[in-house]
MARKOLTOR-314734 format. One record per residue (C-alpha): residue number from 1; residue in three letters; x, y, z. Coordinates in nm, 3 decimals. Each point is the difference from the previous one (the first is absolute). Layout:
# residues N
+-----+------+---------+---------+---------+
!  nr ! rest !       x !       y !       z !
+-----+------+---------+---------+---------+
! NUM !  ala !       X !       Y !       Z !
...
+-----+------+---------+---------+---------+
//
This chain:
# residues 376
+-----+------+---------+---------+---------+
!  nr ! rest !       x !       y !       z !
+-----+------+---------+---------+---------+
!   1 !  unk !   1.801 !   2.257 !  -6.364 !
!   2 !  unk !   0.242 !   0.052 !   0.283 !
!   3 !  unk !  -0.272 !   0.191 !   0.188 !
!   4 !  unk !  -0.250 !  -0.279 !  -0.061 !
!   5 !  unk !   0.252 !  -0.253 !   0.131 !
!   6 !  unk !   0.054 !   0.207 !   0.316 !
!   7 !  unk !  -0.376 !   0.034 !   0.050 !
!   8 !  unk !  -0.048 !  -0.375 !  -0.049 !
!   9 !  unk !   0.281 !  -0.070 !   0.245 !
!  10 !  unk !  -0.155 !   0.232 !   0.262 !
!  11 !  unk !  -0.342 !  -0.166 !  -0.043 !
!  12 !  unk !   0.157 !  -0.344 !   0.033 !
!  13 !  unk !   0.195 !   0.103 !   0.309 !
!  14 !  unk !  -0.316 !   0.150 !   0.151 !
!  15 !  unk !  -0.196 !  -0.320 !  -0.062 !
!  16 !  unk !   0.285 !  -0.206 !   0.149 !
!  17 !  unk !   0.013 !   0.227 !   0.305 !
!  18 !  unk !  -0.379 !  -0.015 !   0.042 !
!  19 !  unk !   0.002 !  -0.380 !  -0.027 !
!  20 !  unk !   0.292 !  -0.025 !   0.242 !
!  21 !  unk !  -0.175 !   0.230 !   0.249 !
!  22 !  unk !  -0.323 !  -0.199 !  -0.027 !
!  23 !  unk !   0.183 !  -0.326 !   0.059 !
!  24 !  unk !   0.192 !   0.148 !   0.294 !
!  25 !  unk !  -0.317 !   0.132 !   0.161 !
!  26 !  unk !  -0.170 !  -0.335 !  -0.058 !
!  27 !  unk !   0.288 !  -0.189 !   0.163 !
!  28 !  unk !   0.001 !   0.239 !   0.298 !
!  29 !  unk !  -0.377 !  -0.039 !   0.036 !
!  30 !  unk !   0.032 !  -0.379 !  -0.017 !
!  31 !  unk !   0.279 !  -0.003 !   0.260 !
!  32 !  unk !  -0.196 !   0.236 !   0.227 !
!  33 !  unk !  -0.312 !  -0.214 !  -0.029 !
!  34 !  unk !   0.195 !  -0.319 !   0.074 !
!  35 !  unk !   0.184 !   0.160 !   0.291 !
!  36 !  unk !  -0.328 !   0.118 !   0.152 !
!  37 !  unk !  -0.146 !  -0.348 !  -0.044 !
!  38 !  unk !   0.309 !  -0.160 !   0.160 !
!  39 !  unk !  -0.028 !   0.228 !   0.301 !
!  40 !  unk !  -0.374 !  -0.068 !   0.031 !
!  41 !  unk !   0.055 !  -0.377 !  -0.009 !
!  42 !  unk !   0.279 !   0.023 !   0.260 !
!  43 !  unk !  -0.204 !   0.231 !   0.223 !
!  44 !  unk !  -0.308 !  -0.224 !  -0.019 !
!  45 !  unk !   0.211 !  -0.304 !   0.091 !
!  46 !  unk !   0.151 !   0.179 !   0.300 !
!  47 !  unk !  -0.336 !   0.144 !   0.106 !
!  48 !  unk !  -0.165 !  -0.341 !  -0.008 !
!  49 !  unk !   0.259 !  -0.157 !   0.233 !
!  50 !  unk !   0.069 !   0.300 !   0.221 !
!  51 !  unk !  -0.312 !   0.011 !   0.211 !
!  52 !  unk !  -0.081 !   0.046 !   0.365 !
!  53 !  unk !   0.228 !  -0.277 !   0.122 !
!  54 !  unk !   0.300 !   0.095 !  -0.212 !
!  55 !  unk !   0.003 !   0.379 !   0.029 !
!  56 !  unk !  -0.089 !  -0.005 !   0.372 !
!  57 !  unk !   0.289 !  -0.237 !   0.066 !
!  58 !  unk !  -0.224 !  -0.266 !   0.158 !
!  59 !  unk !   0.059 !  -0.257 !  -0.276 !
!  60 !  unk !   0.369 !   0.083 !  -0.007 !
!  61 !  unk !   0.025 !  -0.060 !   0.374 !
!  62 !  unk !  -0.196 !  -0.327 !  -0.010 !
!  63 !  unk !   0.190 !  -0.157 !  -0.290 !
!  64 !  unk !   0.349 !   0.154 !   0.019 !
!  65 !  unk !   0.084 !   0.209 !   0.307 !
!  66 !  unk !  -0.106 !  -0.283 !   0.233 !
!  67 !  unk !   0.283 !  -0.205 !  -0.155 !
!  68 !  unk !   0.267 !   0.249 !   0.103 !
!  69 !  unk !   0.298 !   0.045 !  -0.229 !
!  70 !  unk !  -0.112 !  -0.296 !  -0.213 !
!  71 !  unk !  -0.303 !   0.208 !  -0.094 !
!  72 !  unk !   0.233 !   0.203 !  -0.224 !
!  73 !  unk !   0.080 !  -0.315 !  -0.198 !
!  74 !  unk !  -0.370 !  -0.075 !  -0.021 !
!  75 !  unk !  -0.090 !   0.340 !  -0.141 !
!  76 !  unk !   0.277 !  -0.014 !  -0.262 !
!  77 !  unk !  -0.134 !  -0.336 !  -0.120 !
!  78 !  unk !  -0.355 !   0.138 !   0.000 !
!  79 !  unk !   0.101 !   0.302 !  -0.209 !
!  80 !  unk !   0.157 !  -0.225 !  -0.265 !
!  81 !  unk !  -0.310 !  -0.221 !  -0.009 !
!  82 !  unk !  -0.229 !   0.303 !  -0.030 !
!  83 !  unk !   0.185 !   0.108 !  -0.314 !
!  84 !  unk !   0.015 !  -0.344 !  -0.164 !
!  85 !  unk !  -0.354 !  -0.117 !   0.078 !
!  86 !  unk !  -0.164 !   0.336 !  -0.067 !
!  87 !  unk !   0.148 !   0.005 !  -0.351 !
!  88 !  unk !  -0.114 !  -0.359 !  -0.060 !
!  89 !  unk !  -0.357 !   0.082 !   0.099 !
!  90 !  unk !  -0.010 !   0.305 !  -0.227 !
!  91 !  unk !   0.153 !  -0.172 !  -0.303 !
!  92 !  unk !  -0.206 !  -0.321 !   0.026 !
!  93 !  unk !  -0.316 !   0.205 !   0.041 !
!  94 !  unk !   0.102 !   0.203 !  -0.304 !
!  95 !  unk !   0.056 !  -0.314 !  -0.208 !
!  96 !  unk !  -0.333 !  -0.165 !   0.090 !
!  97 !  unk !  -0.196 !   0.329 !  -0.012 !
!  98 !  unk !  -0.119 !  -0.043 !   0.359 !
!  99 !  unk !  -0.303 !   0.206 !   0.098 !
! 100 !  unk !   0.021 !  -0.095 !   0.369 !
! 101 !  unk !   0.229 !  -0.190 !   0.234 !
! 102 !  unk !  -0.223 !  -0.310 !  -0.036 !
! 103 !  unk !   0.125 !  -0.038 !  -0.359 !
! 104 !  unk !   0.361 !  -0.007 !   0.116 !
! 105 !  unk !  -0.064 !  -0.238 !   0.290 !
! 106 !  unk !  -0.176 !  -0.252 !  -0.225 !
! 107 !  unk !   0.280 !   0.028 !  -0.257 !
! 108 !  unk !   0.272 !  -0.057 !   0.259 !
! 109 !  unk !  -0.175 !  -0.256 !   0.224 !
! 110 !  unk !  -0.240 !  -0.175 !  -0.237 !
! 111 !  unk !  -0.380 !  -0.004 !   0.020 !
! 112 !  unk !  -0.053 !  -0.210 !   0.315 !
! 113 !  unk !   0.273 !   0.144 !   0.220 !
! 114 !  unk !  -0.055 !   0.344 !  -0.154 !
! 115 !  unk !  -0.371 !   0.005 !   0.090 !
! 116 !  unk !   0.074 !  -0.103 !   0.359 !
! 117 !  unk !   0.275 !   0.257 !   0.030 !
! 118 !  unk !  -0.218 !   0.275 !  -0.143 !
! 119 !  unk !  -0.245 !  -0.061 !   0.285 !
! 120 !  unk !   0.286 !   0.022 !   0.249 !
! 121 !  unk !   0.112 !   0.329 !  -0.153 !
! 122 !  unk !  -0.351 !   0.140 !   0.040 !
! 123 !  unk !   0.022 !  -0.075 !   0.373 !
! 124 !  unk !   0.351 !   0.153 !   0.011 !
! 125 !  unk !  -0.127 !   0.316 !  -0.164 !
! 126 !  unk !  -0.285 !   0.035 !   0.246 !
! 127 !  unk !   0.246 !  -0.048 !   0.287 !
! 128 !  unk !   0.242 !   0.249 !  -0.156 !
! 129 !  unk !  -0.278 !   0.256 !  -0.036 !
! 130 !  unk !  -0.089 !  -0.048 !   0.368 !
! 131 !  unk !   0.365 !   0.062 !   0.096 !
! 132 !  unk !   0.021 !   0.323 !  -0.205 !
! 133 !  unk !  -0.320 !   0.136 !   0.154 !
! 134 !  unk !   0.120 !  -0.096 !   0.348 !
! 135 !  unk !   0.326 !   0.185 !  -0.068 !
! 136 !  unk !  -0.180 !   0.325 !  -0.079 !
! 137 !  unk !  -0.209 !  -0.049 !   0.312 !
! 138 !  unk !   0.316 !  -0.038 !   0.209 !
! 139 !  unk !   0.144 !   0.322 !  -0.142 !
! 140 !  unk !  -0.314 !   0.191 !   0.094 !
! 141 !  unk !  -0.022 !  -0.148 !   0.348 !
! 142 !  unk !   0.364 !  -0.007 !   0.112 !
! 143 !  unk !   0.148 !   0.304 !  -0.178 !
! 144 !  unk !  -0.286 !   0.239 !  -0.079 !
! 145 !  unk !  -0.221 !  -0.065 !   0.306 !
! 146 !  unk !  -0.296 !  -0.057 !  -0.231 !
! 147 !  unk !  -0.251 !  -0.287 !  -0.002 !
! 148 !  unk !   0.142 !  -0.327 !  -0.136 !
! 149 !  unk !  -0.288 !  -0.052 !  -0.241 !
! 150 !  unk !   0.034 !   0.348 !  -0.151 !
! 151 !  unk !   0.321 !  -0.110 !  -0.172 !
! 152 !  unk !  -0.160 !  -0.330 !  -0.100 !
! 153 !  unk !  -0.308 !   0.161 !  -0.158 !
! 154 !  unk !   0.184 !   0.278 !  -0.185 !
! 155 !  unk !   0.243 !  -0.252 !  -0.151 !
! 156 !  unk !  -0.263 !  -0.254 !  -0.103 !
! 157 !  unk !  -0.216 !   0.267 !  -0.167 !
! 158 !  unk !   0.291 !   0.141 !  -0.203 !
! 159 !  unk !   0.117 !  -0.351 !  -0.090 !
! 160 !  unk !  -0.344 !  -0.093 !  -0.130 !
! 161 !  unk !  -0.029 !   0.315 !  -0.212 !
! 162 !  unk !   0.340 !  -0.046 !  -0.164 !
! 163 !  unk !  -0.054 !  -0.373 !  -0.061 !
! 164 !  unk !  -0.319 !   0.076 !  -0.191 !
! 165 !  unk !   0.207 !   0.200 !  -0.252 !
! 166 !  unk !   0.228 !  -0.295 !  -0.086 !
! 167 !  unk !   0.370 !  -0.074 !  -0.052 !
! 168 !  unk !   0.098 !   0.335 !  -0.158 !
! 169 !  unk !  -0.128 !   0.196 !   0.300 !
! 170 !  unk !   0.190 !  -0.236 !   0.230 !
! 171 !  unk !   0.324 !   0.051 !  -0.197 !
! 172 !  unk !  -0.048 !   0.378 !   0.020 !
! 173 !  unk !  -0.053 !  -0.013 !   0.377 !
! 174 !  unk !   0.317 !  -0.205 !   0.046 !
! 175 !  unk !   0.207 !   0.224 !  -0.226 !
! 176 !  unk !  -0.082 !   0.291 !   0.231 !
! 177 !  unk !   0.031 !  -0.172 !   0.338 !
! 178 !  unk !   0.305 !  -0.224 !  -0.048 !
! 179 !  unk !   0.259 !   0.273 !  -0.072 !
! 180 !  unk !  -0.121 !   0.188 !   0.309 !
! 181 !  unk !   0.030 !  -0.311 !   0.216 !
! 182 !  unk !   0.345 !  -0.086 !  -0.134 !
! 183 !  unk !   0.139 !   0.348 !   0.062 !
! 184 !  unk !  -0.157 !   0.026 !   0.346 !
! 185 !  unk !   0.112 !  -0.349 !   0.109 !
! 186 !  unk !   0.355 !   0.070 !  -0.114 !
! 187 !  unk !   0.001 !   0.337 !   0.176 !
! 188 !  unk !  -0.129 !  -0.152 !   0.326 !
! 189 !  unk !   0.248 !  -0.288 !  -0.020 !
! 190 !  unk !   0.294 !   0.227 !  -0.081 !
! 191 !  unk !  -0.081 !   0.244 !   0.281 !
! 192 !  unk !  -0.042 !  -0.287 !   0.246 !
! 193 !  unk !   0.332 !  -0.157 !  -0.093 !
! 194 !  unk !   0.169 !   0.342 !   0.004 !
! 195 !  unk !  -0.134 !   0.075 !   0.347 !
! 196 !  unk !   0.047 !  -0.340 !   0.163 !
! 197 !  unk !   0.275 !  -0.148 !  -0.213 !
! 198 !  unk !   0.035 !  -0.366 !  -0.089 !
! 199 !  unk !   0.056 !  -0.209 !   0.315 !
! 200 !  unk !   0.334 !  -0.182 !   0.022 !
! 201 !  unk !  -0.175 !  -0.328 !   0.078 !
! 202 !  unk !  -0.222 !   0.020 !  -0.311 !
! 203 !  unk !   0.144 !  -0.321 !  -0.145 !
! 204 !  unk !  -0.015 !  -0.179 !   0.336 !
! 205 !  unk !  -0.369 !   0.040 !   0.088 !
! 206 !  unk !  -0.146 !  -0.346 !   0.071 !
! 207 !  unk !  -0.331 !  -0.145 !  -0.112 !
! 208 !  unk !  -0.282 !   0.106 !   0.233 !
! 209 !  unk !  -0.154 !  -0.293 !   0.189 !
! 210 !  unk !  -0.350 !   0.122 !  -0.089 !
! 211 !  unk !   0.055 !  -0.021 !  -0.378 !
! 212 !  unk !  -0.269 !  -0.215 !  -0.166 !
! 213 !  unk !   0.268 !  -0.229 !  -0.150 !
! 214 !  unk !   0.364 !  -0.063 !   0.081 !
! 215 !  unk !   0.110 !   0.026 !  -0.366 !
! 216 !  unk !   0.073 !   0.339 !  -0.158 !
! 217 !  unk !   0.003 !  -0.168 !  -0.342 !
! 218 !  unk !  -0.350 !  -0.145 !   0.044 !
! 219 !  unk !  -0.123 !   0.335 !   0.126 !
! 220 !  unk !   0.138 !   0.178 !  -0.309 !
! 221 !  unk !  -0.161 !  -0.255 !  -0.234 !
! 222 !  unk !  -0.336 !   0.028 !   0.179 !
! 223 !  unk !   0.014 !   0.378 !  -0.019 !
! 224 !  unk !   0.079 !  -0.012 !  -0.371 !
! 225 !  unk !  -0.266 !  -0.265 !  -0.068 !
! 226 !  unk !  -0.301 !   0.180 !   0.146 !
! 227 !  unk !   0.107 !   0.340 !  -0.133 !
! 228 !  unk !   0.041 !  -0.133 !  -0.353 !
! 229 !  unk !  -0.335 !  -0.175 !   0.028 !
! 230 !  unk !  -0.174 !   0.322 !   0.101 !
! 231 !  unk !   0.192 !   0.196 !  -0.267 !
! 232 !  unk !  -0.154 !  -0.227 !  -0.265 !
! 233 !  unk !  -0.325 !   0.194 !   0.027 !
! 234 !  unk !   0.148 !   0.298 !  -0.184 !
! 235 !  unk !   0.313 !  -0.134 !  -0.171 !
! 236 !  unk !  -0.189 !  -0.258 !  -0.207 !
! 237 !  unk !  -0.270 !   0.227 !  -0.151 !
! 238 !  unk !   0.261 !   0.273 !  -0.045 !
! 239 !  unk !   0.230 !  -0.240 !  -0.186 !
! 240 !  unk !  -0.287 !  -0.107 !  -0.223 !
! 241 !  unk !  -0.122 !   0.354 !  -0.069 !
! 242 !  unk !   0.337 !   0.162 !  -0.083 !
! 243 !  unk !   0.127 !  -0.093 !  -0.346 !
! 244 !  unk !   0.355 !   0.132 !   0.046 !
! 245 !  unk !   0.204 !  -0.300 !   0.118 !
! 246 !  unk !   0.313 !   0.207 !   0.066 !
! 247 !  unk !  -0.197 !   0.238 !   0.224 !
! 248 !  unk !  -0.120 !  -0.298 !   0.203 !
! 249 !  unk !   0.353 !  -0.142 !   0.024 !
! 250 !  unk !   0.160 !   0.322 !   0.119 !
! 251 !  unk !  -0.298 !   0.091 !   0.216 !
! 252 !  unk !   0.029 !  -0.337 !   0.176 !
! 253 !  unk !   0.372 !   0.060 !   0.055 !
! 254 !  unk !  -0.057 !   0.346 !   0.145 !
! 255 !  unk !  -0.285 !  -0.124 !   0.218 !
! 256 !  unk !   0.199 !  -0.294 !   0.136 !
! 257 !  unk !   0.311 !   0.211 !   0.061 !
! 258 !  unk !  -0.202 !   0.274 !   0.169 !
! 259 !  unk !  -0.169 !  -0.250 !   0.231 !
! 260 !  unk !   0.330 !  -0.166 !   0.089 !
! 261 !  unk !   0.182 !   0.325 !   0.079 !
! 262 !  unk !  -0.290 !   0.146 !   0.196 !
! 263 !  unk !  -0.047 !  -0.319 !   0.202 !
! 264 !  unk !   0.375 !  -0.020 !   0.075 !
! 265 !  unk !  -0.006 !   0.355 !   0.137 !
! 266 !  unk !  -0.297 !  -0.081 !   0.225 !
! 267 !  unk !   0.167 !  -0.316 !   0.133 !
! 268 !  unk !   0.317 !   0.197 !   0.072 !
! 269 !  unk !  -0.190 !   0.273 !   0.184 !
! 270 !  unk !  -0.216 !  -0.237 !   0.205 !
! 271 !  unk !   0.310 !  -0.201 !   0.095 !
! 272 !  unk !   0.164 !   0.325 !   0.111 !
! 273 !  unk !  -0.294 !   0.052 !   0.239 !
! 274 !  unk !  -0.013 !  -0.365 !   0.107 !
! 275 !  unk !  -0.152 !  -0.126 !   0.230 !
! 276 !  unk !  -0.236 !   0.299 !   0.049 !
! 277 !  unk !  -0.114 !  -0.015 !  -0.364 !
! 278 !  unk !  -0.143 !  -0.353 !   0.031 !
! 279 !  unk !  -0.234 !   0.105 !   0.282 !
! 280 !  unk !  -0.180 !   0.270 !  -0.201 !
! 281 !  unk !  -0.324 !  -0.030 !  -0.199 !
! 282 !  unk !   0.136 !   0.244 !  -0.262 !
! 283 !  unk !   0.381 !  -0.017 !   0.033 !
! 284 !  unk !   0.089 !   0.263 !  -0.263 !
! 285 !  unk !  -0.231 !   0.259 !   0.154 !
! 286 !  unk !   0.159 !  -0.080 !   0.338 !
! 287 !  unk !   0.342 !   0.064 !  -0.155 !
! 288 !  unk !  -0.106 !   0.336 !  -0.150 !
! 289 !  unk !  -0.134 !   0.142 !   0.326 !
! 290 !  unk !   0.340 !   0.153 !   0.087 !
! 291 !  unk !   0.045 !   0.161 !  -0.343 !
! 292 !  unk !  -0.242 !   0.290 !   0.044 !
! 293 !  unk !  -0.369 !   0.056 !  -0.076 !
! 294 !  unk !   0.048 !   0.065 !  -0.374 !
! 295 !  unk !   0.171 !  -0.334 !  -0.057 !
! 296 !  unk !  -0.251 !  -0.205 !   0.195 !
! 297 !  unk !  -0.298 !   0.177 !  -0.166 !
! 298 !  unk !   0.154 !  -0.057 !  -0.344 !
! 299 !  unk !   0.055 !  -0.368 !   0.073 !
! 300 !  unk !  -0.353 !  -0.043 !   0.135 !
! 301 !  unk !  -0.145 !   0.147 !  -0.322 !
! 302 !  unk !   0.218 !  -0.212 !  -0.227 !
! 303 !  unk !  -0.052 !  -0.313 !   0.210 !
! 304 !  unk !  -0.376 !   0.042 !  -0.020 !
! 305 !  unk !   0.023 !   0.052 !  -0.377 !
! 306 !  unk !   0.199 !  -0.322 !  -0.035 !
! 307 !  unk !  -0.256 !  -0.188 !   0.206 !
! 308 !  unk !  -0.260 !   0.140 !  -0.239 !
! 309 !  unk !   0.181 !  -0.122 !  -0.315 !
! 310 !  unk !   0.036 !  -0.353 !   0.134 !
! 311 !  unk !  -0.361 !  -0.002 !   0.119 !
! 312 !  unk !  -0.095 !   0.098 !  -0.355 !
! 313 !  unk !   0.201 !  -0.289 !  -0.145 !
! 314 !  unk !  -0.153 !  -0.250 !   0.241 !
! 315 !  unk !  -0.357 !   0.120 !  -0.058 !
! 316 !  unk !   0.048 !   0.006 !  -0.378 !
! 317 !  unk !   0.131 !  -0.357 !  -0.012 !
! 318 !  unk !  -0.264 !  -0.127 !   0.241 !
! 319 !  unk !  -0.287 !   0.159 !  -0.193 !
! 320 !  unk !   0.132 !  -0.142 !  -0.329 !
! 321 !  unk !   0.022 !  -0.350 !   0.146 !
! 322 !  unk !  -0.346 !  -0.004 !   0.157 !
! 323 !  unk !  -0.152 !   0.156 !  -0.312 !
! 324 !  unk !   0.149 !  -0.274 !  -0.221 !
! 325 !  unk !  -0.090 !  -0.285 !   0.233 !
! 326 !  unk !  -0.357 !   0.106 !   0.078 !
! 327 !  unk !  -0.106 !   0.229 !  -0.285 !
! 328 !  unk !  -0.120 !   0.256 !   0.255 !
! 329 !  unk !   0.004 !   0.366 !  -0.101 !
! 330 !  unk !   0.354 !   0.141 !   0.040 !
! 331 !  unk !  -0.114 !   0.317 !   0.181 !
! 332 !  unk !  -0.208 !  -0.207 !   0.242 !
! 333 !  unk !   0.299 !  -0.226 !   0.071 !
! 334 !  unk !   0.219 !   0.302 !   0.074 !
! 335 !  unk !  -0.256 !   0.134 !   0.249 !
! 336 !  unk !  -0.050 !  -0.333 !   0.182 !
! 337 !  unk !   0.374 !  -0.078 !   0.010 !
! 338 !  unk !   0.073 !   0.342 !   0.147 !
! 339 !  unk !  -0.265 !  -0.053 !   0.270 !
! 340 !  unk !   0.142 !  -0.339 !   0.101 !
! 341 !  unk !   0.352 !   0.146 !   0.014 !
! 342 !  unk !  -0.115 !   0.278 !   0.233 !
! 343 !  unk !  -0.128 !  -0.265 !   0.240 !
! 344 !  unk !   0.323 !  -0.203 !  -0.028 !
! 345 !  unk !   0.216 !   0.306 !   0.065 !
! 346 !  unk !  -0.133 !   0.017 !   0.357 !
! 347 !  unk !   0.245 !  -0.278 !   0.098 !
! 348 !  unk !   0.286 !   0.251 !   0.007 !
! 349 !  unk !   0.302 !   0.069 !  -0.218 !
! 350 !  unk !   0.287 !  -0.181 !   0.172 !
! 351 !  unk !  -0.210 !  -0.306 !   0.086 !
! 352 !  unk !  -0.124 !  -0.038 !  -0.358 !
! 353 !  unk !   0.352 !   0.021 !  -0.146 !
! 354 !  unk !   0.153 !  -0.250 !   0.245 !
! 355 !  unk !  -0.287 !  -0.245 !  -0.057 !
! 356 !  unk !  -0.087 !   0.029 !  -0.371 !
! 357 !  unk !   0.326 !   0.078 !  -0.180 !
! 358 !  unk !   0.206 !  -0.303 !   0.107 !
! 359 !  unk !  -0.302 !  -0.222 !  -0.081 !
! 360 !  unk !  -0.033 !   0.164 !  -0.343 !
! 361 !  unk !   0.372 !  -0.049 !  -0.054 !
! 362 !  unk !  -0.003 !  -0.375 !   0.063 !
! 363 !  unk !  -0.287 !  -0.056 !  -0.245 !
! 364 !  unk !   0.156 !   0.236 !  -0.256 !
! 365 !  unk !   0.327 !  -0.195 !  -0.005 !
! 366 !  unk !  -0.169 !  -0.248 !  -0.237 !
! 367 !  unk !  -0.074 !   0.272 !  -0.251 !
! 368 !  unk !   0.346 !   0.154 !   0.047 !
! 369 !  unk !   0.161 !  -0.332 !  -0.097 !
! 370 !  unk !  -0.219 !  -0.044 !  -0.310 !
! 371 !  unk !   0.058 !   0.360 !  -0.106 !
! 372 !  unk !   0.377 !  -0.037 !   0.037 !
! 373 !  unk !  -0.005 !  -0.302 !  -0.233 !
! 374 !  unk !  -0.235 !   0.155 !  -0.259 !
! 375 !  unk !   0.141 !   0.127 !  -0.329 !
! 376 !  unk !  -0.027 !   0.367 !  -0.091 !
+-----+------+---------+---------+---------+
//
């Protein structure tokens, strides 16, 4: 009987151990799956915002560096808003099961204002796509001594192919590109600050007389407004498609924090090279030219990849909008939209950013206000 008791005890202990091991492995698998999802959400958020203008430094110069030391205040405010508003978009989209950004806009703004704003966003997306293509053209022409339109055509073809595969392919592309950009941008910024140091007059740099507005606060709000509007194209369908609310919450936090920190570093570096940095078409590539061929080649590759991810987001959102409004075949809309963007990209990178982005920002302030007041 004693032997039977010992055998029974061993069997019971074995079953308990097996159950415990199964539960442990299940918990680890669940945590790993959630962590991967969190990182994908954060990376997609960063990749959507960090496009040609951001990663090249052109947007940073226009909206922050031009305001001197006050640009640092502006970028801190922008980073906080990126985190807060990005999470709101993801969680609201999750709650209403949004399938596209149009669902979120109508929910936040109402049917009448929402329909009008959706049309505006379609125009924004087309303009944003033109800017991304122009950015790749500028890289080819100014830094690789290749034809301008070679960069434009390669980027638009790859964008179209990835867009046709849908949101999961876009998330995968961002999860690969964004870590590379973040590491490279930090490396370039660190090496620049290490080599040149932080100027003693950093906190005394005045507002440049050629800034498009005299208010650093307005500039920061405009920058946030149009970037959040363009980010809707991926954040909304992603929030609706992902069922894990906690993954969306933490992914939004990581995305917002990553954008804020990265943008702050770029403002700091471009202020260190002020006023030369504000005269360049691609300021960050100008800054890397003294850091050796490996650094500048690495940054060119990553910068092009970031332009590609934002071009993808713009084309995806534009094709969705036109498809819904007109009922035209989605693949046909992608092809026509890409062709129009190629034509628009001929205006040039710097000129498109200085003209379109402030205009987008003023119109997007309406949506930014309604989004800020909306309940999660």
